[in-house]
N, C-alpha and C positions, 0 to 999 in steps of 0.2 A: 882901313887896315884889316878889319874883321869881316869884310864882305864875302870872301870866299867861304868862310865858315857858315855864314847865314845862307848862302846859295846852296851849299850842300845840305843843310837842314831842310830847306824848302824842297829840294829834289827828293829827299827821303819822304817827305810828306806827300808829294805828288805821286810817288811810286806806290804808296800805300793806300791811295784814296779811291782806287777803282771799285772796290767792294766795301766801302767805308760804312759798315753797319753800326759801328761803335758810336755811342752818343754820350756827351757829358752829362753828369748828374751832380746834384748838390751833396753836401756832407751827409754821411750815414755812419752808423755803427754796425760793423759787419759781424758775422758769426765768428770770425777770427780777427784779432787785432795784433799789431806788431809795433812795439816801441823801441826795440833793439837794446833793452836794458839787461836782458838775461844771458846774452851770448858772450859778453866780455869784450872790452875795447881791444881791437887787434886789427891786423891786415889779413885779408882773406882773398882766395880765388873764389871759393864758395863758403858761405858762412857756416862755421861749425855749429852743430846744434840745430841747423835749419831755421826757418822762420814760420810765422803764423802757426805756432803751437805744433811744430813738426809736420806741417801739411804742405810745405812748399820749400823751394830752394831759391836763394838769391846769389847770383854769381857774376863775376866778370870773366867770361870764358877765356882761358889761355893766358890770363894775366893776373898777377898778384897785385890787385889794385882796388879792392873793396875794403873800405875803412869803416869800422864802428868806432866812434870817437865822441868825446865830450864837447867838442867845438872845433871849428875850422876857420882859419884866418887866411885871407888872401887879399882881394881888393877891399874886403870888409870882413868883420868877424861875425860868423853865424853860429849860434848856440842852439841846443835842442829846442824843438817846439814845445816839448814837455818832458819831464823826467831828466835823465842824466846822460842820454846818448842819442846820437843821430847816425844815419847811414849816408855815405857818400862814396863816389868813385873818383880815383885820381886821374885816370886817363882813358877810360873805355866805358862803353855803355853797359848798364846793369841789366841783367836778365832775371826776371821772376818766372819760375816754372812751377805750376800747381799740380799736386797729385790728382786732384779732382777739378775738372774744368769749372771756371768761375763765371758767375752771372754779373757780379759787380766787383770793381777794384778801384782803390783810390787812396789818397792820403795827402799829407802836407809836403810841399816841395819848396826848396829854397835854392838860391844861386849867389855865390860870392865871387864869380868871375867878372868879366866885363863885357859879356854879350848876353842879351836877354833870352829867357825862355829855353824850352827844350822840346822833345818830341817823344810820344809814346806810340809804339807800333805793336799791334795785337795779332796773335796767331791762334788758330784753332787746333784741335787734337791731331789733325792731319798735317800740321805745320803749314797750313795755307794762311796767307796774310789776309786778315779780315777787316783791316782798317787802321787808321792812325789819327791821333789828336795832338794838337800843340799843348805842351805843358806850360801853363802860365807860371813863370818864375823870374821876374825881373831881377837884374843884378844889383839888388839893394839889401841882401841879407835878411829879407822879410819872408815869412812863411805864407804860402798860398795854397788853399785847398784845390786839388784837381781830382775828379772822380769820373768813372765811366761805367756804362752798362752795355752788355751784349744785346739787349733788347730781345727780340724773338728769333734772332739769327743764331749761327753757331756760337758756342760758348768759348770762353777765353782760356786757353791752355798755357800760353806763354806771352809775356810782355817784355819788350825791349824798352828801356828807359834811356833815351839819348839826352845828354847834357850839352851845354853850349860849346865845349871844346871839340872842334872838328879836326881831323876827319873821324876820330874814334869815339867821340860822344861822351867824354868824361865831364866831371865837375857838376853833377846834379846831386843835391842833398835831399834826403827824405827822412820823414819821421811820422809817427802815429799813423801807420798804414792800416787799411781796412780791406777785407775781402769777404764776399759772400759766395760760397760755392753753390752750384746748382743742386737742388735737392736730389739725392739718389733715388732711383725708382724703388718702390717698396718691394718689388720682386724681380727676379730674373727668370728666363723661360728656357726650358730644356725639354728633352724627351720627344723630339720629332722622330717617329719611327724610320729606321734605316739611315739615319744621319749621325755622324760623329760617334760611332760605336753603339748606338741604340739599336735594340732588336728590331728587325724588319717587320713589316706588316704581315699578319698571319693569314689573310684571306685574299691575296692578290688585290688589295685595296690600299695602295700607297696614298699618303697625303699629297695634295697638289701644290704644296708650298711649305716654307719654313714655319715653325711654331704652330703646327697643327697635329692633331691625332690622325688616325687612319680614316679613310673614306667610309661613308656610311650609306644607309638605305636611301637617304635623300640625295645622294651623289653631290654633296656640298663641297667635297674636296677634303673633308676632315674638320672636326670642331677644334676651336682654340680657346684658350683661357688667358685673360689679362687681369691685372690688379691695379686698383687705384686707392688712394687714401694713405694713412699713416701706419707704418709698421712699428711704432713706438708703443710699448706696453703702458705708458702713461696716458697716451691718447690713441687707442687702437681703433682707427676708423677704416682699416684695410678691408676691402671687399673685392670679390672676384666676379667677373662677368664673362660669360661664354658667348661664342658666336658660331653659327653653322652647325649646331646640333640638328637632329631631326625636329620637325616643326613643333610638336606639342607632346613631349614625352617626359616621363619621370627622370629626374636628374639628381645626383648626390654629390656634394662637395666632400671629397675624401682628404684626410690629412695623414701624412706618414712622418716618421722620425728619421728614416734613412732613405738613401737614394740607391737604386740599382739601375743597370743599363737595360732593363726591360724584361718582363715576362708576358706571355700571351694572356690577354684579359678580355674575354669575349671576342669581339671582332677587332679589338684594339690592343694596345700595349700599355702596361702600367709600370711606371718607374718609382712611384711613391711606395715605400715599404716600411719595415720595422713595425712599430706600434701604430696600427691603423685605426682611425676614428672617422665615423660617418658624421660630419658636422651638421649638415643641413640637407633636407630633402625638398626639392622644388619641382614645379612643372614648367617646362620650357614654353615660352611664348615666342613664336616666329623663330624658333631655334636658339633661344637665348635665355639664360637665367642670370640673376645677380644674387650672390650669397656672401655675407649675410644681407638680408633685405631689411626694409623698414619694420621695426618692432622686434627683430631678432637680436639675441645677445651677440656681443662682439666675438671674434674668433678666439681670443684668449679666454674669455669667460666661458664660452661653449666648450672649449677643450678641457678646461679645469673641471667643469661639471661632469664631463665624461671620464674623468680620472687621469688626465694627461696634462698637468699644469705646464705652462710655458714660462721659462725664466729668461732674463736678459742674456742675450748671446746665443740662445737656442736657435737652431735651424730646423725649419719644418718644410715639408714638401706637399704640394696640393695638386690634385687633379679632380676633374668632374667626370663621373661616368654616367651614362644615360642609355635609355632603351633604344635598341637597334635590332629590328625584328627580321632582318634578312640574313640568312646564312648564305654567304656568297659562293662557297665552294663545298663540294662533298668532303666530309671529314673535317671541315672547319668547325668552329665551336658548336657544341651540341645545341639543340633547340632550347634547352634550359639555360643557356648562357648567351642569350641574344641581347648583348649590350656592347657598348663601345666607350672610348675614353678620349678626352682632350689630351693635348700635350701637358706638361707639368710646370708648376711655378715653384721657385725656391725663395723662401723668405727667411732672412736673418732678423730675428726679433730684437729690437733695441730697447734700452731702458725707458 
Protein backbone atom coordinates (compact mmCIF):
# COMPACT_ATOMS: atom_id res chain seq x y z
CA UNK A 1 0.00 0.00 0.00
CA UNK A 2 2.81 2.42 0.82
CA UNK A 3 5.32 1.33 -1.83
CA UNK A 4 4.76 4.41 -4.05
CA UNK A 5 5.79 6.62 -1.15
CA UNK A 6 8.92 4.58 -0.52
CA UNK A 7 9.76 4.64 -4.21
CA UNK A 8 9.54 8.43 -4.32
CA UNK A 9 11.75 8.72 -1.24
CA UNK A 10 14.37 6.48 -2.87
CA UNK A 11 14.18 8.55 -6.06
CA UNK A 12 14.83 11.71 -4.07
CA UNK A 13 17.84 10.08 -2.44
CA UNK A 14 19.26 8.99 -5.78
CA UNK A 15 18.76 12.44 -7.26
CA UNK A 16 20.79 13.94 -4.42
CA UNK A 17 23.62 11.42 -4.37
CA UNK A 18 25.74 12.51 -7.34
CA UNK A 19 27.81 14.93 -5.22
CA UNK A 20 27.12 13.35 -1.84
CA UNK A 21 29.87 14.88 0.29
CA UNK A 22 27.67 14.91 3.42
CA UNK A 23 28.63 12.28 5.99
CA UNK A 24 26.78 11.01 9.11
CA UNK A 25 28.25 11.84 12.52
CA UNK A 26 27.44 10.89 16.08
CA UNK A 27 25.77 13.10 18.70
CA UNK A 28 27.36 16.47 19.39
CA UNK A 29 26.50 19.66 21.26
CA UNK A 30 26.59 22.51 18.78
CA UNK A 31 27.34 26.19 19.14
CA UNK A 32 23.56 26.68 18.86
CA UNK A 33 20.89 24.31 20.17
CA UNK A 34 17.13 24.29 19.62
CA UNK A 35 14.49 22.56 21.74
CA UNK A 36 11.45 24.58 20.49
CA UNK A 37 10.45 25.58 24.01
CA UNK A 38 10.71 29.35 23.56
CA UNK A 39 8.63 30.06 20.46
CA UNK A 40 5.24 28.92 21.76
CA UNK A 41 3.03 26.04 20.69
CA UNK A 42 1.37 27.05 17.43
CA UNK A 43 1.05 26.35 13.71
CA UNK A 44 3.46 28.19 11.43
CA UNK A 45 4.59 28.59 7.86
CA UNK A 46 7.89 29.88 9.26
CA UNK A 47 8.49 29.73 13.01
CA UNK A 48 7.98 33.15 14.58
CA UNK A 49 11.04 34.11 16.59
CA UNK A 50 13.17 31.93 14.31
CA UNK A 51 15.31 29.04 15.59
CA UNK A 52 18.84 28.40 16.86
CA UNK A 53 18.92 31.64 18.84
CA UNK A 54 17.73 33.76 15.92
CA UNK A 55 20.37 32.45 13.51
CA UNK A 56 18.17 30.31 11.22
CA UNK A 57 14.65 29.82 9.88
CA UNK A 58 12.51 26.68 9.92
CA UNK A 59 9.66 26.75 7.41
CA UNK A 60 7.16 24.69 5.47
CA UNK A 61 7.23 26.89 2.36
CA UNK A 62 3.84 27.94 0.98
CA UNK A 63 1.96 25.90 3.57
CA UNK A 64 0.72 26.53 7.12
CA UNK A 65 1.88 23.11 8.28
CA UNK A 66 4.68 23.49 10.81
CA UNK A 67 3.63 22.55 14.35
CA UNK A 68 5.32 23.23 17.67
CA UNK A 69 3.41 21.00 20.05
CA UNK A 70 3.65 19.16 23.35
CA UNK A 71 2.90 15.81 21.70
CA UNK A 72 1.55 14.21 18.53
CA UNK A 73 -0.70 11.20 18.26
CA UNK A 74 -1.41 9.19 15.11
CA UNK A 75 -0.33 5.56 14.74
CA UNK A 76 1.29 6.01 18.16
CA UNK A 77 1.89 8.86 20.58
CA UNK A 78 5.22 10.72 20.34
CA UNK A 79 6.16 13.10 23.13
CA UNK A 80 9.10 15.55 23.28
CA UNK A 81 12.54 14.01 23.44
CA UNK A 82 13.22 16.47 26.27
CA UNK A 83 11.48 19.50 27.65
CA UNK A 84 7.93 20.47 26.77
CA UNK A 85 7.84 20.83 22.97
CA UNK A 86 8.70 19.15 19.69
CA UNK A 87 8.57 20.24 16.06
CA UNK A 88 6.70 18.40 13.32
CA UNK A 89 5.21 18.96 9.89
CA UNK A 90 1.67 18.04 8.96
CA UNK A 91 1.97 17.51 5.23
CA UNK A 92 5.12 19.00 3.71
CA UNK A 93 8.90 18.83 4.05
CA UNK A 94 10.54 21.19 6.54
CA UNK A 95 13.32 23.53 5.41
CA UNK A 96 16.05 24.87 7.70
CA UNK A 97 17.92 27.87 6.25
CA UNK A 98 20.98 29.14 8.13
CA UNK A 99 22.16 32.75 8.21
CA UNK A 100 25.75 31.46 8.31
CA UNK A 101 26.55 28.23 6.45
CA UNK A 102 26.88 25.26 8.79
CA UNK A 103 29.62 22.69 9.22
CA UNK A 104 27.50 20.26 11.28
CA UNK A 105 23.76 19.81 11.76
CA UNK A 106 21.70 17.18 13.53
CA UNK A 107 19.23 16.28 16.24
CA UNK A 108 16.66 13.73 17.34
CA UNK A 109 14.05 12.54 14.86
CA UNK A 110 10.89 10.53 15.42
CA UNK A 111 8.04 9.13 13.35
CA UNK A 112 4.46 8.26 14.29
CA UNK A 113 3.23 7.46 10.79
CA UNK A 114 3.26 3.94 9.32
CA UNK A 115 6.23 4.18 6.95
CA UNK A 116 9.78 4.14 8.28
CA UNK A 117 12.44 6.80 8.02
CA UNK A 118 12.87 9.98 5.99
CA UNK A 119 15.43 11.90 3.97
CA UNK A 120 17.63 14.97 4.50
CA UNK A 121 18.74 16.86 1.38
CA UNK A 122 21.53 19.42 1.69
CA UNK A 123 22.26 22.59 -0.32
CA UNK A 124 25.17 25.03 -0.36
CA UNK A 125 25.11 28.84 -0.50
CA UNK A 126 24.63 28.78 -4.28
CA UNK A 127 21.64 26.48 -3.75
CA UNK A 128 23.50 23.57 -5.33
CA UNK A 129 22.51 20.17 -3.98
CA UNK A 130 25.54 18.73 -2.19
CA UNK A 131 24.21 15.44 -0.90
CA UNK A 132 21.47 13.51 0.85
CA UNK A 133 21.22 11.12 3.77
CA UNK A 134 18.48 8.80 5.01
CA UNK A 135 16.98 9.93 8.31
CA UNK A 136 16.68 6.93 10.63
CA UNK A 137 13.23 7.24 12.20
CA UNK A 138 11.26 3.98 12.30
CA UNK A 139 7.52 4.35 12.78
CA UNK A 140 7.56 3.44 16.47
CA UNK A 141 7.40 6.86 18.19
CA UNK A 142 10.98 6.45 19.47
CA UNK A 143 13.58 9.16 19.10
CA UNK A 144 16.73 8.50 17.03
CA UNK A 145 19.81 10.69 16.68
CA UNK A 146 20.74 11.73 13.13
CA UNK A 147 23.61 14.12 12.50
CA UNK A 148 25.73 15.14 9.52
CA UNK A 149 28.89 17.04 8.64
CA UNK A 150 29.86 18.89 5.47
CA UNK A 151 33.43 17.60 5.80
CA UNK A 152 35.93 19.57 3.71
CA UNK A 153 33.43 20.38 0.97
CA UNK A 154 30.95 23.24 0.53
CA UNK A 155 29.13 24.20 3.70
CA UNK A 156 25.44 23.63 4.42
CA UNK A 157 23.23 26.65 3.81
CA UNK A 158 19.86 24.89 3.62
CA UNK A 159 18.48 21.46 4.60
CA UNK A 160 15.22 19.90 3.47
CA UNK A 161 13.80 17.38 5.95
CA UNK A 162 11.50 14.93 4.17
CA UNK A 163 9.20 12.76 6.26
CA UNK A 164 7.48 9.53 5.28
CA UNK A 165 4.25 11.07 3.91
CA UNK A 166 4.77 11.32 0.17
CA UNK A 167 4.71 13.08 -2.20
CA UNK A 168 5.10 16.21 -0.06
CA UNK A 169 7.30 14.87 2.75
CA UNK A 170 5.41 15.55 5.95
CA UNK A 171 5.18 13.76 9.31
CA UNK A 172 8.77 13.94 10.55
CA UNK A 173 9.15 14.98 14.18
CA UNK A 174 12.24 16.77 15.53
CA UNK A 175 13.59 17.84 18.91
CA UNK A 176 16.85 18.91 20.58
CA UNK A 177 18.47 20.02 17.33
CA UNK A 178 22.12 21.11 17.12
CA UNK A 179 24.13 23.19 14.64
CA UNK A 180 27.74 24.28 14.37
CA UNK A 181 28.30 27.17 12.01
CA UNK A 182 31.56 27.38 10.16
CA UNK A 183 33.86 29.82 11.90
CA UNK A 184 33.74 33.27 10.36
CA UNK A 185 37.03 34.43 8.90
CA UNK A 186 38.81 36.79 11.27
CA UNK A 187 39.09 39.47 8.59
CA UNK A 188 37.62 40.53 5.28
CA UNK A 189 39.71 42.10 2.54
CA UNK A 190 39.21 45.30 0.57
CA UNK A 191 41.18 48.16 -1.01
CA UNK A 192 42.24 46.64 -4.33
CA UNK A 193 43.26 49.80 -6.25
CA UNK A 194 40.90 50.64 -9.11
CA UNK A 195 38.24 48.14 -8.02
CA UNK A 196 34.77 48.87 -6.55
CA UNK A 197 35.34 52.60 -6.11
CA UNK A 198 38.85 52.37 -4.66
CA UNK A 199 41.35 54.97 -5.91
CA UNK A 200 43.30 53.77 -8.93
CA UNK A 201 47.04 53.06 -8.97
CA UNK A 202 49.17 56.24 -8.91
CA UNK A 203 52.12 55.12 -11.05
CA UNK A 204 50.73 53.09 -13.96
CA UNK A 205 51.26 50.08 -11.69
CA UNK A 206 47.91 48.27 -11.38
CA UNK A 207 47.65 45.08 -9.35
CA UNK A 208 47.47 41.91 -11.42
CA UNK A 209 44.58 40.40 -9.44
CA UNK A 210 42.04 40.88 -6.68
CA UNK A 211 43.05 41.49 -3.05
CA UNK A 212 46.43 42.99 -3.89
CA UNK A 213 48.03 46.39 -3.63
CA UNK A 214 49.73 48.18 -6.51
CA UNK A 215 52.55 46.54 -8.46
CA UNK A 216 56.07 47.15 -7.18
CA UNK A 217 59.78 47.16 -8.03
CA UNK A 218 59.86 43.36 -7.97
CA UNK A 219 57.02 43.22 -10.53
CA UNK A 220 55.21 40.75 -8.29
CA UNK A 221 51.79 42.04 -9.33
CA UNK A 222 51.20 43.70 -5.97
CA UNK A 223 51.50 42.62 -2.35
CA UNK A 224 48.61 41.07 -0.42
CA UNK A 225 47.62 40.67 3.21
CA UNK A 226 45.78 37.75 4.80
CA UNK A 227 44.80 37.01 8.40
CA UNK A 228 44.58 33.86 10.49
CA UNK A 229 43.76 33.18 14.12
CA UNK A 230 41.12 34.52 16.47
CA UNK A 231 39.68 38.04 16.45
CA UNK A 232 38.26 37.51 19.96
CA UNK A 233 39.58 39.91 22.58
CA UNK A 234 39.48 37.02 25.05
CA UNK A 235 41.82 34.93 22.87
CA UNK A 236 43.42 37.37 20.40
CA UNK A 237 45.64 35.18 18.25
CA UNK A 238 44.99 37.07 15.00
CA UNK A 239 48.13 37.60 12.91
CA UNK A 240 48.61 39.00 9.42
CA UNK A 241 50.85 37.58 6.73
CA UNK A 242 51.87 39.29 3.52
CA UNK A 243 52.93 37.88 0.19
CA UNK A 244 54.58 39.37 -2.91
CA UNK A 245 56.31 42.30 -1.27
CA UNK A 246 59.78 43.14 -2.54
CA UNK A 247 62.24 40.49 -1.42
CA UNK A 248 63.93 41.79 1.75
CA UNK A 249 62.53 45.17 2.72
CA UNK A 250 61.37 46.98 5.82
CA UNK A 251 57.63 46.56 6.41
CA UNK A 252 55.15 48.08 8.87
CA UNK A 253 51.75 46.78 9.95
CA UNK A 254 49.51 49.83 10.13
CA UNK A 255 46.19 50.02 12.00
CA UNK A 256 43.47 52.59 11.32
CA UNK A 257 40.12 53.36 12.93
CA UNK A 258 38.24 54.40 9.77
CA UNK A 259 38.09 53.36 6.13
CA UNK A 260 38.43 55.61 3.10
CA UNK A 261 38.29 54.76 -0.59
CA UNK A 262 41.95 55.54 -0.95
CA UNK A 263 44.65 58.19 -1.01
CA UNK A 264 47.94 58.02 -2.87
CA UNK A 265 50.47 56.49 -0.49
CA UNK A 266 53.94 56.25 -1.97
CA UNK A 267 53.61 54.01 -5.02
CA UNK A 268 50.39 52.54 -3.63
CA UNK A 269 46.98 53.31 -2.17
CA UNK A 270 46.07 53.54 1.52
CA UNK A 271 42.51 52.91 2.74
CA UNK A 272 43.20 52.64 6.49
CA UNK A 273 42.63 56.07 8.01
CA UNK A 274 41.50 57.85 11.18
CA UNK A 275 43.72 57.22 14.19
CA UNK A 276 46.74 55.46 12.65
CA UNK A 277 49.12 53.31 14.68
CA UNK A 278 52.31 51.60 13.49
CA UNK A 279 51.93 48.29 15.30
CA UNK A 280 54.96 46.24 14.23
CA UNK A 281 58.07 46.80 12.13
CA UNK A 282 59.43 43.73 10.31
CA UNK A 283 61.90 42.83 7.57
CA UNK A 284 60.40 40.80 4.75
CA UNK A 285 61.87 37.40 3.94
CA UNK A 286 61.16 36.27 0.37
CA UNK A 287 58.63 39.08 0.13
CA UNK A 288 56.63 38.12 3.23
CA UNK A 289 56.18 39.12 6.87
CA UNK A 290 53.96 37.85 9.67
CA UNK A 291 52.86 40.26 12.38
CA UNK A 292 52.58 39.82 15.24
CA UNK A 293 55.29 37.19 15.25
CA UNK A 294 56.71 34.96 17.93
CA UNK A 295 57.36 36.95 21.10
CA UNK A 296 55.34 39.98 19.97
CA UNK A 297 52.40 41.30 22.01
CA UNK A 298 48.98 40.61 20.60
CA UNK A 299 47.37 43.20 18.35
CA UNK A 300 44.96 44.44 21.07
CA UNK A 301 47.79 44.63 23.62
CA UNK A 302 50.06 46.49 21.22
CA UNK A 303 47.27 48.88 20.23
CA UNK A 304 46.48 49.63 23.88
CA UNK A 305 50.17 50.30 24.59
CA UNK A 306 50.12 52.86 21.77
CA UNK A 307 47.12 54.61 23.30
CA UNK A 308 44.35 53.14 21.15
CA UNK A 309 42.54 50.45 23.17
CA UNK A 310 40.22 48.09 21.28
CA UNK A 311 36.81 47.30 22.78
CA UNK A 312 34.31 44.56 21.83
CA UNK A 313 32.57 45.50 18.61
CA UNK A 314 35.27 47.93 17.49
CA UNK A 315 36.28 47.73 13.82
CA UNK A 316 39.88 48.30 12.79
CA UNK A 317 41.54 48.44 9.37
CA UNK A 318 44.99 46.99 8.65
CA UNK A 319 47.52 47.40 5.86
CA UNK A 320 51.22 46.71 5.53
CA UNK A 321 53.39 49.29 3.85
CA UNK A 322 56.88 48.42 2.71
CA UNK A 323 59.97 49.83 0.99
CA UNK A 324 59.63 50.18 -2.79
CA UNK A 325 62.54 52.09 -4.29
CA UNK A 326 61.51 52.50 -7.91
CA UNK A 327 59.75 55.67 -8.98
CA UNK A 328 57.82 54.35 -11.94
CA UNK A 329 56.82 57.57 -13.66
CA UNK A 330 58.07 61.15 -13.65
CA UNK A 331 56.05 63.14 -11.16
CA UNK A 332 54.99 59.99 -9.31
CA UNK A 333 55.83 60.03 -5.60
CA UNK A 334 58.97 61.85 -4.65
CA UNK A 335 62.16 59.96 -3.99
CA UNK A 336 61.51 60.47 -0.29
CA UNK A 337 58.22 58.55 -0.60
CA UNK A 338 59.51 55.31 -2.07
CA UNK A 339 57.17 52.81 -0.46
CA UNK A 340 54.10 50.81 -1.41
CA UNK A 341 51.18 49.09 0.35
CA UNK A 342 49.19 45.89 0.40
CA UNK A 343 45.43 45.79 0.14
CA UNK A 344 43.55 46.20 3.44
CA UNK A 345 41.98 43.90 6.04
CA UNK A 346 38.85 44.76 8.02
CA UNK A 347 38.53 43.22 11.48
CA UNK A 348 35.50 43.43 13.74
CA UNK A 349 36.88 42.61 17.18
CA UNK A 350 34.65 40.29 19.21
CA UNK A 351 34.37 39.85 23.00
